[in-house]
C-alpha positions, 0 to 999 in steps of 0.5 A: 898065730894060734889056731884060734886066731886063724879060725875066726878070720876065716869064719868072717871070710865065709860069712862075707861070701855067703852074704855076697852070694845070697845078694847075688842070687837075688839078682841072678839065678846062679851063685858065682864061683868062690875062688880062695887063694892063700900066700905063705912065706917060709914055714914059720911056726905062727903063720906058715903053711903048716901052721894054718893049712889045717884051719883053712881046710877045716873051715872051707870043708865045714862051710861047704857042708853048711852052704852047699849051694854057695860052695858048690863050685868053690876052689882053693889054691895056695902059693908058698915059699919053702926056703927059710928067711925072715918073713917080716924082713926085706926079703919078704917084699920080693918073695910076696911079689913073686908069689903074686906074679905066680898066681897071676901067671898060673891064672889062679886069679879069676876075674870073670864070673867068680869072687876071689879072695886072697888070705895072706898071713904076712907082716904088714910091709909084705901084705901091702903088696898083696893089697896093691894087687887086690886093688888093681885086680878087684879082689878081696885081701885078708890077713890075720897077722899085720900089726899096724892097722893104720896102714890099711886104714888108707882106703884110697890105696887099700879099698879091699884089704882087711886085717883081723889082727887087732880086733877084740882082744878081750877074750884073751884076758877073760880066758886067763882070768877063768884059768886063774880062778879055776886053779885058785892062783892069786899072783901072776907075772907078765913078761912083756917083750917089746922087740924093737924093730920087729915088724910083727911085735905089735901082735903079741903086745896087743894080744897081751894088752887085755889080760894086763888091763883085766888083771889090774881091774881085778886088783882085789882078786889078783896081784900082777907084776909087769916086767918089760924087756927087749929080746933084740938087745938082751936075753930073758934072764933079767926079766925072768928072774924078776918075774919068778921072784914074784910068782910061779905063774907067768904070761910071756908076751913075745913071738914064737922065735924068742919064746923058743930061744928062751925055752931051750936056754939054760933058764929052763933049769931056773923055771922048774915048777913054773906055769907059763902062758904063751901061745899055750899053757905048759908047765916046766918040770 
């Protein structure tokens, strides 16, 4: 998850609470206290505490300046797990339960005279635990990394859980087209990593859907080659060789860990002079 993913999620959160507070203000003479909480499993580079904390702090600070009355008494607290483990694996379920219990036992979840929201950038199995707590404690639970929106569509179980992960992905494609036009690039190869069995894989696949569709829609302007792979059963060699033969411009659709493995592998030598799009644009020299 990149910074641009986190900020829109919190912007939506802020708008939600401002509207709620203004409505409350019409029926009472005081704004309720805003109580923000967040849960982070391990410190992975996409959704860990270090990756998103600056975005959280920035958004809350800016919101308090824009809406001083509504945010006059707001509070924020984060619960995090420091040890390294698969944040989308089986261990994530127990760690999420532990974090939620810690928040409850430390009386961080305020149920009287306050609006409480929990932001949990977790994979969908772990986030369902947060959603269950939110239902029983009458809280709002938000995430930006869950990859299966159908689960949270069950509003009988998750009446107050919202995922921003699969929203409007068209800006990704529009931005890529503008970069292509700016540098007058005419060809691009897309390496699409299916990552079978990986809970968060749908996130990168969905984020790449719009760029692929828009590039194909502009077939008279750009040539695109899509090469599929699965980093859980093979390395990137075959896909990168095919992509490199087609273009020096590549869009890599995968998660942070497979991308890191690819960049530190011997394939780096093969990719000299190539422009790669991942969570950011860089050139291998």
